[in-house]
Each structure stands twice: as structure tokens, then as C-alpha cells.
PDB file with one MODEL, atoms N, CA, C and O in Angstrom:
MODEL        1
ATOM      1  N   MET A   1       0.828  -1.309   0.001  1.00  0.00           N
ATOM      2  CA  MET A   1      -0.058   0.121   0.110  1.00  0.00           C
ATOM      3  C   MET A   1       0.947   1.219  -0.089  1.00  0.00           C
ATOM      4  O   MET A   1       2.090   1.168   0.364  1.00  0.00           O
ATOM      5  N   GLN A   2       0.516   2.102  -0.710  1.00  0.00           N
ATOM      6  CA  GLN A   2       1.400   3.418  -0.792  1.00  0.00           C
ATOM      7  C   GLN A   2       0.500   4.654  -1.147  1.00  0.00           C
ATOM      8  O   GLN A   2      -0.374   4.687  -2.014  1.00  0.00           O
ATOM      9  N   VAL A   3       0.894   5.674  -0.294  1.00  0.00           N
ATOM     10  CA  VAL A   3       0.562   6.994  -0.346  1.00  0.00           C
ATOM     11  C   VAL A   3       1.542   8.042  -0.490  1.00  0.00           C
ATOM     12  O   VAL A   3       2.563   8.075   0.197  1.00  0.00           O
ATOM     13  N   SER A   4       1.260   8.883  -1.350  1.00  0.00           N
ATOM     14  CA  SER A   4       2.268  10.003  -1.632  1.00  0.00           C
ATOM     15  C   SER A   4       2.057  11.204  -0.480  1.00  0.00           C
ATOM     16  O   SER A   4       0.984  11.518   0.036  1.00  0.00           O
ATOM     17  N   VAL A   5       3.108  11.668  -0.272  1.00  0.00           N
ATOM     18  CA  VAL A   5       3.097  12.918   0.660  1.00  0.00           C
ATOM     19  C   VAL A   5       3.274  14.212  -0.251  1.00  0.00           C
ATOM     20  O   VAL A   5       4.269  14.305  -0.970  1.00  0.00           O
ATOM     21  N   ARG A   6       2.374  15.135  -0.219  1.00  0.00           N
ATOM     22  CA  ARG A   6       2.378  16.360  -1.201  1.00  0.00           C
ATOM     23  C   ARG A   6       2.852  17.422  -0.117  1.00  0.00           C
ATOM     24  O   ARG A   6       2.526  17.387   1.069  1.00  0.00           O
ATOM     25  N   ASP A   7       3.457  18.122  -0.555  1.00  0.00           N
ATOM     26  CA  ASP A   7       4.001  19.780  -0.020  1.00  0.00           C
ATOM     27  C   ASP A   7       4.206  19.276   1.360  1.00  0.00           C
ATOM     28  O   ASP A   7       3.548  19.900   2.193  1.00  0.00           O
ATOM     29  N   ASN A   8       4.897  18.374   1.798  1.00  0.00           N
ATOM     30  CA  ASN A   8       5.306  18.039   3.190  1.00  0.00           C
ATOM     31  C   ASN A   8       4.204  17.956   4.234  1.00  0.00           C
ATOM     32  O   ASN A   8       4.388  18.168   5.433  1.00  0.00           O
ATOM     33  N   ASN A   9       3.113  17.649   3.710  1.00  0.00           N
ATOM     34  CA  ASN A   9       1.877  17.382   4.419  1.00  0.00           C
ATOM     35  C   ASN A   9       1.855  15.801   4.960  1.00  0.00           C
ATOM     36  O   ASN A   9       1.189  14.959   4.358  1.00  0.00           O
ATOM     37  N   VAL A  10       2.533  15.514   5.985  1.00  0.00           N
ATOM     38  CA  VAL A  10       2.443  14.106   6.491  1.00  0.00           C
ATOM     39  C   VAL A  10       1.157  13.813   7.210  1.00  0.00           C
ATOM     40  O   VAL A  10       0.713  12.665   7.233  1.00  0.00           O
ATOM     41  N   ASP A  11       0.625  14.684   7.721  1.00  0.00           N
ATOM     42  CA  ASP A  11      -0.735  14.632   8.641  1.00  0.00           C
ATOM     43  C   ASP A  11      -1.739  14.054   7.435  1.00  0.00           C
ATOM     44  O   ASP A  11      -2.454  13.068   7.611  1.00  0.00           O
ATOM     45  N   GLN A  12      -1.693  14.750   6.283  1.00  0.00           N
ATOM     46  CA  GLN A  12      -2.864  14.389   5.451  1.00  0.00           C
ATOM     47  C   GLN A  12      -2.438  12.977   4.691  1.00  0.00           C
ATOM     48  O   GLN A  12      -3.278  12.122   4.412  1.00  0.00           O
ATOM     49  N   ALA A  13      -1.308  12.867   4.453  1.00  0.00           N
ATOM     50  CA  ALA A  13      -0.730  11.711   3.945  1.00  0.00           C
ATOM     51  C   ALA A  13      -1.013  10.295   4.984  1.00  0.00           C
ATOM     52  O   ALA A  13      -1.224   9.150   4.585  1.00  0.00           O
ATOM     53  N   LEU A  14      -0.946  10.753   6.373  1.00  0.00           N
ATOM     54  CA  LEU A  14      -1.336   9.619   7.375  1.00  0.00           C
ATOM     55  C   LEU A  14      -2.896   9.228   7.185  1.00  0.00           C
ATOM     56  O   LEU A  14      -3.273   8.067   7.028  1.00  0.00           O
ATOM     57  N   ARG A  15      -3.649  10.221   7.217  1.00  0.00           N
ATOM     58  CA  ARG A  15      -4.974  10.293   7.128  1.00  0.00           C
ATOM     59  C   ARG A  15      -5.515   9.230   5.908  1.00  0.00           C
ATOM     60  O   ARG A  15      -6.380   8.371   6.077  1.00  0.00           O
ATOM     61  N   ALA A  16      -4.896   9.461   4.828  1.00  0.00           N
ATOM     62  CA  ALA A  16      -5.247   8.742   3.514  1.00  0.00           C
ATOM     63  C   ALA A  16      -4.781   7.314   3.634  1.00  0.00           C
ATOM     64  O   ALA A  16      -5.376   6.372   3.111  1.00  0.00           O
ATOM     65  N   LEU A  17      -3.681   7.207   4.355  1.00  0.00           N
ATOM     66  CA  LEU A  17      -3.122   5.908   4.648  1.00  0.00           C
ATOM     67  C   LEU A  17      -4.064   4.899   5.566  1.00  0.00           C
ATOM     68  O   LEU A  17      -4.308   3.706   5.392  1.00  0.00           O
ATOM     69  N   LYS A  18      -4.448   5.690   6.474  1.00  0.00           N
ATOM     70  CA  LYS A  18      -5.279   4.956   7.682  1.00  0.00           C
ATOM     71  C   LYS A  18      -6.648   4.778   6.756  1.00  0.00           C
ATOM     72  O   LYS A  18      -7.183   3.679   6.894  1.00  0.00           O
ATOM     73  N   LYS A  19      -7.237   5.615   5.914  1.00  0.00           N
ATOM     74  CA  LYS A  19      -8.432   5.066   5.379  1.00  0.00           C
ATOM     75  C   LYS A  19      -8.506   4.047   4.435  1.00  0.00           C
ATOM     76  O   LYS A  19      -9.420   3.243   4.254  1.00  0.00           O
ATOM     77  N   LYS A  20      -7.168   4.198   3.702  1.00  0.00           N
ATOM     78  CA  LYS A  20      -6.875   2.977   2.847  1.00  0.00           C
ATOM     79  C   LYS A  20      -6.893   1.660   3.372  1.00  0.00           C
ATOM     80  O   LYS A  20      -7.423   0.686   2.835  1.00  0.00           O
ATOM     81  N   MET A  21      -6.127   1.691   4.732  1.00  0.00           N
ATOM     82  CA  MET A  21      -6.213   0.398   5.484  1.00  0.00           C
ATOM     83  C   MET A  21      -7.648   0.075   6.003  1.00  0.00           C
ATOM     84  O   MET A  21      -8.142  -1.052   5.993  1.00  0.00           O
ATOM     85  N   GLN A  22      -8.254   1.210   6.460  1.00  0.00           N
ATOM     86  CA  GLN A  22      -9.488   0.855   7.021  1.00  0.00           C
ATOM     87  C   GLN A  22     -10.420  -0.008   5.837  1.00  0.00           C
ATOM     88  O   GLN A  22     -11.013  -1.062   6.067  1.00  0.00           O
ATOM     89  N   ARG A  23     -10.388   0.740   4.484  1.00  0.00           N
ATOM     90  CA  ARG A  23     -11.111   0.209   3.452  1.00  0.00           C
ATOM     91  C   ARG A  23     -10.806  -1.241   3.081  1.00  0.00           C
ATOM     92  O   ARG A  23     -11.715  -2.021   2.798  1.00  0.00           O
ATOM     93  N   GLU A  24      -9.309  -1.652   3.083  1.00  0.00           N
ATOM     94  CA  GLU A  24      -8.986  -3.034   3.033  1.00  0.00           C
ATOM     95  C   GLU A  24      -9.043  -3.945   3.932  1.00  0.00           C
ATOM     96  O   GLU A  24      -8.706  -5.114   3.742  1.00  0.00           O
ATOM     97  N   GLY A  25      -9.502  -3.454   5.055  1.00  0.00           N
ATOM     98  CA  GLY A  25      -9.624  -4.235   6.274  1.00  0.00           C
ATOM     99  C   GLY A  25      -8.492  -4.820   7.087  1.00  0.00           C
ATOM    100  O   GLY A  25      -8.603  -5.812   7.808  1.00  0.00           O
ATOM    101  N   VAL A  26      -7.276  -4.034   6.883  1.00  0.00           N
ATOM    102  CA  VAL A  26      -6.051  -4.293   7.655  1.00  0.00           C
ATOM    103  C   VAL A  26      -6.139  -4.364   9.114  1.00  0.00           C
ATOM    104  O   VAL A  26      -5.515  -5.163   9.813  1.00  0.00           O
ATOM    105  N   PHE A  27      -6.983  -3.443   9.537  1.00  0.00           N
ATOM    106  CA  PHE A  27      -7.093  -3.183  11.059  1.00  0.00           C
ATOM    107  C   PHE A  27      -7.857  -4.351  11.775  1.00  0.00           C
ATOM    108  O   PHE A  27      -7.567  -4.857  12.859  1.00  0.00           O
ATOM    109  N   ARG A  28      -8.914  -4.677  10.921  1.00  0.00           N
ATOM    110  CA  ARG A  28      -9.951  -5.767  11.440  1.00  0.00           C
ATOM    111  C   ARG A  28      -9.039  -7.235  11.278  1.00  0.00           C
ATOM    112  O   ARG A  28      -9.133  -8.127  12.122  1.00  0.00           O
ATOM    113  N   GLU A  29      -8.169  -7.342  10.095  1.00  0.00           N
ATOM    114  CA  GLU A  29      -7.406  -8.512  10.098  1.00  0.00           C
ATOM    115  C   GLU A  29      -6.402  -8.569  11.231  1.00  0.00           C
ATOM    116  O   GLU A  29      -6.107  -9.703  11.608  1.00  0.00           O
ATOM    117  N   MET A  30      -5.762  -7.430  11.908  1.00  0.00           N
ATOM    118  CA  MET A  30      -4.895  -7.461  12.719  1.00  0.00           C
ATOM    119  C   MET A  30      -5.369  -7.710  14.136  1.00  0.00           C
ATOM    120  O   MET A  30      -4.691  -8.094  15.090  1.00  0.00           O
ATOM    121  N   LYS A  31      -6.827  -7.383  14.091  1.00  0.00           N
ATOM    122  CA  LYS A  31      -7.155  -7.656  15.590  1.00  0.00           C
ATOM    123  C   LYS A  31      -7.771  -9.118  15.619  1.00  0.00           C
ATOM    124  O   LYS A  31      -7.813  -9.740  16.681  1.00  0.00           O
ATOM    125  N   LEU A  32      -8.185  -9.584  14.586  1.00  0.00           N
ATOM    126  CA  LEU A  32      -8.563 -11.058  14.652  1.00  0.00           C
ATOM    127  C   LEU A  32      -7.189 -12.029  14.716  1.00  0.00           C
ATOM    128  O   LEU A  32      -7.169 -13.127  15.273  1.00  0.00           O
ATOM    129  N   ARG A  33      -6.280 -11.534  14.175  1.00  0.00           N
ATOM    130  CA  ARG A  33      -4.956 -12.232  14.301  1.00  0.00           C
ATOM    131  C   ARG A  33      -4.169 -12.144  15.754  1.00  0.00           C
ATOM    132  O   ARG A  33      -3.291 -12.932  16.104  1.00  0.00           O
ATOM    133  N   ARG A  34      -4.619 -11.123  16.461  1.00  0.00           N
ATOM    134  CA  ARG A  34      -4.077 -10.952  17.832  1.00  0.00           C
ATOM    135  C   ARG A  34      -4.044 -12.191  18.791  1.00  0.00           C
ATOM    136  O   ARG A  34      -3.147 -12.277  19.629  1.00  0.00           O
ATOM    137  N   ASN A  35      -5.000 -13.135  18.678  1.00  0.00           N
ATOM    138  CA  ASN A  35      -5.182 -14.272  19.328  1.00  0.00           C
ATOM    139  C   ASN A  35      -5.423 -15.409  18.425  1.00  0.00           C
ATOM    140  O   ASN A  35      -5.795 -15.227  17.266  1.00  0.00           O
ATOM    141  N   TYR A  36      -5.253 -16.398  18.847  1.00  0.00           N
ATOM    142  CA  TYR A  36      -5.405 -17.791  17.954  1.00  0.00           C
ATOM    143  C   TYR A  36      -6.953 -17.958  18.185  1.00  0.00           C
ATOM    144  O   TYR A  36      -7.569 -17.765  19.234  1.00  0.00           O
ATOM    145  N   GLU A  37      -7.486 -18.400  16.841  1.00  0.00           N
ATOM    146  CA  GLU A  37      -8.791 -18.610  16.734  1.00  0.00           C
ATOM    147  C   GLU A  37      -9.060 -20.082  16.254  1.00  0.00           C
ATOM    148  O   GLU A  37      -8.688 -20.346  15.111  1.00  0.00           O
ATOM    149  N   LYS A  38      -9.585 -20.945  16.897  1.00  0.00           N
ATOM    150  CA  LYS A  38      -9.889 -22.318  16.437  1.00  0.00           C
ATOM    151  C   LYS A  38     -10.420 -22.538  15.186  1.00  0.00           C
ATOM    152  O   LYS A  38     -11.068 -21.579  14.765  1.00  0.00           O
ATOM    153  N   PRO A  39     -10.358 -23.420  14.513  1.00  0.00           N
ATOM    154  CA  PRO A  39     -11.099 -23.472  13.257  1.00  0.00           C
ATOM    155  C   PRO A  39     -12.440 -23.654  13.262  1.00  0.00           C
ATOM    156  O   PRO A  39     -13.149 -23.336  12.307  1.00  0.00           O
ATOM    157  N   SER A  40     -12.927 -24.241  14.466  1.00  0.00           N
ATOM    158  CA  SER A  40     -14.555 -24.471  14.410  1.00  0.00           C
ATOM    159  C   SER A  40     -14.881 -23.020  14.937  1.00  0.00           C
ATOM    160  O   SER A  40     -16.023 -22.655  14.659  1.00  0.00           O
ATOM    161  N   GLU A  41     -14.122 -22.132  15.631  1.00  0.00           N
ATOM    162  CA  GLU A  41     -14.711 -20.949  15.977  1.00  0.00           C
ATOM    163  C   GLU A  41     -14.584 -19.800  14.833  1.00  0.00           C
ATOM    164  O   GLU A  41     -15.388 -18.871  14.757  1.00  0.00           O
ATOM    165  N   LYS A  42     -13.474 -19.971  13.947  1.00  0.00           N
ATOM    166  CA  LYS A  42     -13.429 -19.276  12.626  1.00  0.00           C
ATOM    167  C   LYS A  42     -14.557 -19.582  11.835  1.00  0.00           C
ATOM    168  O   LYS A  42     -15.118 -18.579  11.394  1.00  0.00           O
ATOM    169  N   LYS A  43     -15.078 -20.704  11.512  1.00  0.00           N
ATOM    170  CA  LYS A  43     -15.971 -21.487  10.787  1.00  0.00           C
ATOM    171  C   LYS A  43     -17.318 -20.802  11.282  1.00  0.00           C
ATOM    172  O   LYS A  43     -18.064 -20.350  10.413  1.00  0.00           O
ATOM    173  N   ALA A  44     -17.687 -20.691  12.644  1.00  0.00           N
ATOM    174  CA  ALA A  44     -18.804 -20.214  13.179  1.00  0.00           C
ATOM    175  C   ALA A  44     -18.997 -18.722  12.947  1.00  0.00           C
ATOM    176  O   ALA A  44     -20.054 -18.259  12.516  1.00  0.00           O
ATOM    177  N   ARG A  45     -17.904 -17.972  13.259  1.00  0.00           N
ATOM    178  CA  ARG A  45     -17.875 -16.662  13.002  1.00  0.00           C
ATOM    179  C   ARG A  45     -18.062 -16.185  11.596  1.00  0.00           C
ATOM    180  O   ARG A  45     -18.738 -15.187  11.346  1.00  0.00           O
ATOM    181  N   GLU A  46     -17.442 -16.922  10.648  1.00  0.00           N
ATOM    182  CA  GLU A  46     -17.614 -16.602   9.321  1.00  0.00           C
ATOM    183  C   GLU A  46     -19.103 -16.975   8.827  1.00  0.00           C
ATOM    184  O   GLU A  46     -19.706 -16.222   8.063  1.00  0.00           O
ATOM    185  N   ARG A  47     -19.528 -17.881   9.185  1.00  0.00           N
ATOM    186  CA  ARG A  47     -20.964 -18.315   8.876  1.00  0.00           C
ATOM    187  C   ARG A  47     -22.194 -17.045   9.602  1.00  0.00           C
ATOM    188  O   ARG A  47     -23.247 -16.662   9.093  1.00  0.00           O
ATOM    189  N   ALA A  48     -21.663 -16.694  10.730  1.00  0.00           N
ATOM    190  CA  ALA A  48     -22.575 -15.763  11.221  1.00  0.00           C
ATOM    191  C   ALA A  48     -22.406 -14.325  10.581  1.00  0.00           C
ATOM    192  O   ALA A  48     -23.340 -13.525  10.540  1.00  0.00           O
ATOM    193  N   GLU A  49     -21.262 -14.085  10.130  1.00  0.00           N
ATOM    194  CA  GLU A  49     -20.886 -12.946   9.357  1.00  0.00           C
ATOM    195  C   GLU A  49     -21.791 -12.957   8.014  1.00  0.00           C
ATOM    196  O   GLU A  49     -22.493 -12.005   7.671  1.00  0.00           O
ATOM    197  N   ALA A  50     -21.667 -14.214   7.283  1.00  0.00           N
ATOM    198  CA  ALA A  50     -22.493 -14.297   6.181  1.00  0.00           C
ATOM    199  C   ALA A  50     -23.832 -13.977   6.210  1.00  0.00           C
ATOM    200  O   ALA A  50     -24.379 -13.246   5.384  1.00  0.00           O
ATOM    201  N   VAL A  51     -24.518 -14.658   7.406  1.00  0.00           N
ATOM    202  CA  VAL A  51     -25.976 -14.473   7.899  1.00  0.00           C
ATOM    203  C   VAL A  51     -26.355 -12.950   7.913  1.00  0.00           C
ATOM    204  O   VAL A  51     -27.367 -12.462   7.412  1.00  0.00           O
ATOM    205  N   ARG A  52     -25.362 -12.295   8.575  1.00  0.00           N
ATOM    206  CA  ARG A  52     -25.527 -10.950   8.946  1.00  0.00           C
ATOM    207  C   ARG A  52     -25.692  -9.974   7.560  1.00  0.00           C
ATOM    208  O   ARG A  52     -26.567  -9.139   7.336  1.00  0.00           O
ATOM    209  N   ARG A  53     -24.594 -10.358   6.752  1.00  0.00           N
ATOM    210  CA  ARG A  53     -24.578  -9.634   5.341  1.00  0.00           C
ATOM    211  C   ARG A  53     -25.901 -10.008   4.535  1.00  0.00           C
ATOM    212  O   ARG A  53     -26.515  -9.107   3.964  1.00  0.00           O
ATOM    213  N   TYR A  54     -26.358 -11.360   4.480  1.00  0.00           N
ATOM    214  CA  TYR A  54     -27.405 -11.618   3.815  1.00  0.00           C
ATOM    215  C   TYR A  54     -28.694 -10.878   4.376  1.00  0.00           C
ATOM    216  O   TYR A  54     -29.448 -10.370   3.547  1.00  0.00           O
ATOM    217  N   ARG A  55     -28.985 -10.786   5.677  1.00  0.00           N
ATOM    218  CA  ARG A  55     -30.038 -10.215   6.146  1.00  0.00           C
ATOM    219  C   ARG A  55     -30.157  -8.856   5.939  1.00  0.00           C
ATOM    220  O   ARG A  55     -31.223  -8.278   5.727  1.00  0.00           O
ATOM    221  N   LYS A  56     -28.710  -8.179   6.021  1.00  0.00           N
ATOM    222  CA  LYS A  56     -28.800  -6.675   5.670  1.00  0.00           C
ATOM    223  C   LYS A  56     -29.255  -6.480   4.237  1.00  0.00           C
ATOM    224  O   LYS A  56     -30.121  -5.675   3.896  1.00  0.00           O
ATOM    225  N   LEU A  57     -28.565  -7.323   3.402  1.00  0.00           N
ATOM    226  CA  LEU A  57     -29.086  -7.142   1.973  1.00  0.00           C
ATOM    227  C   LEU A  57     -30.661  -7.141   1.689  1.00  0.00           C
ATOM    228  O   LEU A  57     -31.279  -6.386   0.939  1.00  0.00           O
ATOM    229  N   MET A  58     -31.135  -8.157   2.463  1.00  0.00           N
ATOM    230  CA  MET A  58     -32.684  -8.520   2.319  1.00  0.00           C
ATOM    231  C   MET A  58     -33.537  -7.259   3.064  1.00  0.00           C
ATOM    232  O   MET A  58     -34.642  -6.825   2.738  1.00  0.00           O
ATOM    233  N   ARG A  59     -32.827  -6.897   3.964  1.00  0.00           N
ATOM    234  CA  ARG A  59     -33.632  -5.606   4.599  1.00  0.00           C
ATOM    235  C   ARG A  59     -33.565  -4.273   3.407  1.00  0.00           C
ATOM    236  O   ARG A  59     -34.506  -3.557   3.064  1.00  0.00           O
ATOM    237  N   LYS A  60     -32.247  -4.227   2.965  1.00  0.00           N
ATOM    238  CA  LYS A  60     -32.325  -3.266   1.880  1.00  0.00           C
ATOM    239  C   LYS A  60     -33.053  -3.278   0.742  1.00  0.00           C
ATOM    240  O   LYS A  60     -33.578  -2.238   0.345  1.00  0.00           O
ATOM    241  N   ARG A  61     -33.172  -4.381   0.111  1.00  0.00           N
ATOM    242  CA  ARG A  61     -34.011  -4.896  -0.880  1.00  0.00           C
ATOM    243  C   ARG A  61     -35.348  -4.711  -0.680  1.00  0.00           C
ATOM    244  O   ARG A  61     -36.047  -4.161  -1.532  1.00  0.00           O
ATOM    245  N   MET A  62     -35.862  -5.197   0.575  1.00  0.00           N
ATOM    246  CA  MET A  62     -37.298  -4.950   0.944  1.00  0.00           C
ATOM    247  C   MET A  62     -37.554  -3.315   1.059  1.00  0.00           C
ATOM    248  O   MET A  62     -38.513  -2.736   0.549  1.00  0.00           O
ATOM    249  N   GLU A  63     -36.655  -2.781   1.720  1.00  0.00           N
ATOM    250  CA  GLU A  63     -36.747  -1.105   1.657  1.00  0.00           C
ATOM    251  C   GLU A  63     -37.025  -0.490   0.459  1.00  0.00           C
ATOM    252  O   GLU A  63     -37.895   0.368   0.307  1.00  0.00           O
ATOM    253  N   ARG A  64     -36.172  -0.994  -0.536  1.00  0.00           N
ATOM    254  CA  ARG A  64     -36.084  -0.381  -1.776  1.00  0.00           C
ATOM    255  C   ARG A  64     -37.522  -0.946  -2.627  1.00  0.00           C
ATOM    256  O   ARG A  64     -37.965  -0.210  -3.509  1.00  0.00           O
ATOM    257  N   GLU A  65     -38.119  -2.061  -2.378  1.00  0.00           N
ATOM    258  CA  GLU A  65     -39.345  -2.440  -3.019  1.00  0.00           C
ATOM    259  C   GLU A  65     -40.585  -1.722  -2.317  1.00  0.00           C
ATOM    260  O   GLU A  65     -41.631  -1.467  -2.912  1.00  0.00           O
ATOM    261  N   GLY A  66     -40.377  -1.477  -1.193  1.00  0.00           N
ATOM    262  CA  GLY A  66     -41.496  -0.984  -0.253  1.00  0.00           C
ATOM    263  C   GLY A  66     -42.270  -1.792   0.512  1.00  0.00           C
ATOM    264  O   GLY A  66     -43.459  -1.486   0.597  1.00  0.00           O
ATOM    265  N   TYR A  67     -41.910  -2.679   1.047  1.00  0.00           N
ATOM    266  CA  TYR A  67     -42.603  -3.588   1.852  1.00  0.00           C
ATOM    267  C   TYR A  67     -42.596  -3.343   3.256  1.00  0.00           C
ATOM    268  O   TYR A  67     -43.187  -4.107   4.019  1.00  0.00           O
TER     269      TYR A  67
ENDMDL
END
């Protein structure tokens, strides 16, 4: 990942880098890797995340259609 510093404005470049890292999911990945996660726990977490994403999609779809 790369961010260019313009006009010696390091603060702005740092903000841009943090935003890119957030979008890519780097912080979330670091948090998950902090502790060991058993394969069964990982599977359950991923399944729950998939269900959450699906329900959110259905809510938005229903809202758009006017139900």
C-alpha cells in the first residue's frame, strides 16, 4: 500500500493511509490475528457474518421495493 506525501503534509498522507487500510480491512485482520482462533470458532464466526450480510441485503432490498 502506498500513499504520496504532497507539500510535506505528512498528516494528510497519514489520514489517507489510514483510510485506505480501513477500506482494505487491515485493522480488522490485525485484530482477528491478535489471538489464536480455533478452526471451529472461525467457521462459526464466518457463517454468522455471512448471515448478517444476507439479512442486511434483504432489509435493503425490501426497503427499496416498499414492503
